[in-house]
N, C-alpha and C positions, 0 to 999 in steps of 0.2 A: 732927322728924327730917328731915334732908336726904338724899335718895336720888338718886344719879346712875345712870341706866339707859343703859349704853353698849354697844351690840351691833353686830356684823357681821350680814350677811344669813344666813339659813338656806337653804343652796343648794337650788334647785329647789322651795322652799316660799314664802319671804317675803323681800322686800328689807329692808335694815337699818332703814329708818324704820318699816316695818310691824311688825318685831320689837319695836322700842322702844315703839311705840304699844300693842301688845297687853300687854306687861309693865306699862307704866304704868297701863293701864286696870284690870288686876287689882289692882295695889297700891292704887289709889284706893278700891277696894271695901272692902278690909280695913284700910287705914291712911289714912282720909280726912284726917287732920291733917298728913300728911307733905308736904313740899315736894319735888316730883319733877321732875328735869331729864332730858330725853331727848336723847341724843347718838348718832346713827347713825354707825357707823364702817366702815372697810374696811381690809383688810390690804394694799391696794395693787393688788388685782386687780379682779375684776368689781364694779361699783358705785362705783368711785372718783369718777367724775364727779358722781354724785348726792350723795355724801357731802361733797365739797368745794364743791358749788354755793353753799351759804349762806356758809361762811367766806370764800370768795374772791369772792363776788358774780358767779359765772360766768354768762356769756352763751353760749348754744349757737350754735356756728358750724357750718353744714353746707357740705360741699365734695364735689364729684365727684372721686373718687379711684379707684385700682386696687384690686381685691380680690386675694386671694393668687395668683390665676391671671391677673391683668392685665385683668379685665373691669371696666368702669365701674360704680361703685356710689356711693350717697350715704353718706358717712361724716360723723361729727360729732366735735367736740372742744369744750372749754370755754376761754373767754378771760375773764380777770379784769376786774372793773369798771374798773380803771385801765389795762387793755390791756397790762400788763407781763408777765403770767404766763399761759402756756397749760397746759392739762392734757389729755393725750392718752392714751387707752387703745388700745394697739396692736391689741387684739382687734376694735376697731371696723372696721378695714380689713383686717387680716392675720390674723384669728382663725379657728380651726377651724369656728366656727359659720357661717362664710361658705361652707363647702364641704359637699357631700354626701359620704357615705362613699366612693362610687365615684370622687370627684374628688380624694381625698387622695393626694398624691405630693410628698414633700418635695424631690424633685429639681427640680420645676417651680414651686414656690411662692416668693413673694418678699415682702419687707417694704416694697416700693416705696410702697404706699398709705399706710403709717404715716409714711414720710418726706414724702409729699405733704401730709399733715395738718400735720406740723411746719413744713414750708416755708410753708404758707399762714399759719400763726400768725406766723412770722418776718416775712413780708411785711406783716402787719398791725401790726408794731411790738413784738411780744413779745420780751422780753429774757431771760426765764427760762422753762425748759420742765420740766414734770414728766411723765414718761412711765411708764405702768404696762405691764408686758410679759407679763402672764399670758395663757394660752390661745392661743398662737400656732399657726399652721398651717405654719410655715416652718422652714428650716434653712439660711439663706443667710449666716450670720455677720454679718448686719446690712448687707450691701453694697447691698441694695435701698433701705433707708432712706437710706444715705449717698449713693447715686446721685441720689436725689430732692433732696438738699441740696447737689449740685454736685460730688461726687466722681466721678472717672473710673476705670474698671476696664478695662484694655486687654489684648488678647492679644499674642502675639509679633509680629503684623503691624501693631499699632497700632489695631486695630479694637475698638470697645466690646464688652464681654462681657455677655450677658444677665445681669441681677442676680438670679440664683436659685441654689439650692443645687447644682444639677447642673452648673453652669459654673465652680465655684470653681477647679478644677484648670486651667482655661484662662487664668486671669489671670496676666499676666507683668509688668504695670506698674501702679502706683498713682499716680493724679493727684490730689493733695490739693486741698481747698477750704477757705476760711476757716471758723472755728468759727461755727456758726449762731446761738448764743445766748451771752450772758455767763455763764450758768450753766445746767446741765442735770442733773437728778436722775432716775435710773432706779430705779423701785421694784421690788425683786427679793427674793424670799424663799427662793431656793435657793442652794446653794453650789457647784454643779457647775463644773468647769473647761470650757474650750472643746472640747477633744477628748480622746480616750482612752476607756478602759472606762467611766468615769463622766461622760463629756462629753455634749455636746448631742445628738449623733446616736444613740449607743447607749442612752442613758437615755430620751430623749423621742421619738426618730424613729419608733418603731414605731407609736405612736398617731396619727402623722401620715401613715401609709400606707406606711412603709418596710419592705422585707424585709431579711433579713440581708445580702444582697449590696448592696442600696441603702444600708444603714447604713454598711457598710464604705467604700463610695464617698464618702458624705457626710463621714464622719470623716476620710478622707484629704484631701478638699477643704478642710476646716477647718484641718487641720494645714498644708496648703500655704499657705493664706491667712495664718496666723499667722507662717509663715517669711518671707513677703514683707513683712509689716508690720515684723517685727523687722529685716530686712535693709535695707529701703528707708526706713523711718520711724524706726528705732531705738526702737520701742515694743514692749515684751515684757509683755503683760498676759493671755496665754492661760490662765495658771494662777490668775488672780485669782478668788476665790470669786464665783460668779454670772456668770462669763464665758459659761458654757454655757446660761444662761437664754434661753428663747424662741428656740431654734435658733441661739444665738450672737449674738442681737441685743444681749445684755448686753455681749459683747465688742466688737461693732462700735460701740456707742454710746460706749464708753470710747476705743477706738483711733482712731475717725474723727471723733467729734463732741464730744470733750472732756468726756464725762459722768462723773458719779460714781454708783456703785451704792450704793443705800441700802435698808435694810429698810423695806418699805412701811408697816408699822404705826408705825414711829418718826416718819416724816414726817407721817402722818395725825394722830397724837396731837399733834404740834407744831402743825399747822395748824388743828385744831379747838379748841384751847385746853383740852386734856384736863387738863393739870397743875393749872391754876387751879381747874377744876371738881372735881377729885379732892380738892384741899385743903379745899374748902368742904363736901364730902360727909361724912356719917356712915357711909354704906354705898354700895358700888358693886355694881350687878347687871349682869352681862354674859351672853352666851349664845353657843352654837355648835351647829351641827347634830349633830356627833359629837364628844364629848369623850373622848379616849383618851390613851395614853402619848405620842403624837406632839404633843399639844397643848403639851408642855413644850419643844418643839424649834422655836421661832421662829414659832409661830402667833400669831394676834391676842391670844388670852387671855393667853398667857405674856408678851407684850410689854406688855399693859395692866396685868397684876399687877406687873410690874417698875417701873411708873410710878405705882402707887397711893399711894405715900408713906405707907404704914402704914394707910390706910383699908381695912377688910375688904372682900373681894370674894366674891360668891356668883355661881355660874354656873348657868344653866338650859340644858338641852341636849335634843335630840331623841333621842339615844342616848348612854348613859353606860357606857363600858367601862373607863375609868380606875379603878384601884384606889385606896384611901385614900392610900397613900404617894405615888402619882403626883399625886393631887389636891393634896396638900400641896406637892410639888415644884413644881407649876405656880404656886403662890402663892395658891391659893384657900382661903377659910374653909370653904366647902361647895359641893357640886354636886348638882343635882336633875334627874332625868329627867322630862320633861313628859308622857311616854307611860306610863300606868299599866300597860299590858300590851302585849305584842307583837302588832301588827296588820299587815295587808298594807301595804307601803311607801306605795303611792298613797294609802291611807286616812289614814295618819299624816301625810303631807305636807299633805293637804287640810285636816286639823284642826289644823295647827300654831298658828295664831292663837288658836283656842279653848283649846288646851291650854296655851299660854304664859300666857294670861290667868288660867286656872283655877289653874295652879301658882303664879303670882305672888300671887294672892289668898290662897293657903293658906300662904304663908311666915310662919314665926314669927320676927319680927324683935326 
């Protein structure tokens, strides 16, 4: 039997490669004759660099860049072996993890550092960029990243406007720059528009430190930016699904940098060779920290099942709240919770590897 173990990370517990390793170890105990292939995956968020390191032969490049508040930090990105493709996680420079709770203020934060990572890759000869935009601390509509790549954002007097969320309303003129890459793909798993009740500010701004008054100000700024882009550049993409991702970086990447928004899982499956591995497999085992009804709405497991080409898929999860009909809708043959009983969360997280191995060893295949 050929078994493909293809898993994302279990958040706060194990990275994707460790999840795959634990499951494979368990399977080898109970099915010693099986041929097991491990394939760590990502939905385009945290861990993307590590997942794509082997398929692209990534070299880690470190660069001094700005954090969300403009302080110098060391960020990293991946550059492919042929120097043609760069992989950037915006959270490296512009993520919430770079700030304390007290420092969070989406009026002050910027994606400038993310743009600096992209600019460094461009200067090294990269022609294609893959940008993951999960976990942002920003709400600047992507003007910070665009400014780092040559765009100008000027006020009515012709002075440069600080590239942060709080100064969007001050922009009066856009000064374009050449496209930085021949192709740019932004990995995005949300469908929010740029502004409005379901836009970047109102849906995601509160976790970034915004009050109701601040969110209203930010939303108004994003609406103003979109109007300028429509008038001065004849580009109207504010309603494109995903424009509101990462505080509007999804929008800015399309409007200013010529990017395409793509579902993260789709590009990861493409680049890891999942389709060929699925065709050769008799069974696919995947996993997720919490398997619920939302897993049928664009998450990694749903995307994986859609590409399984008829190969049955079994999921192992830390928490199972999806009902049988939802499990079927996701496309799974079966789903198993690795925790036999409810325990304190910290204890369950600490035992994730042990429980994955034990559950995999007990599967009746």
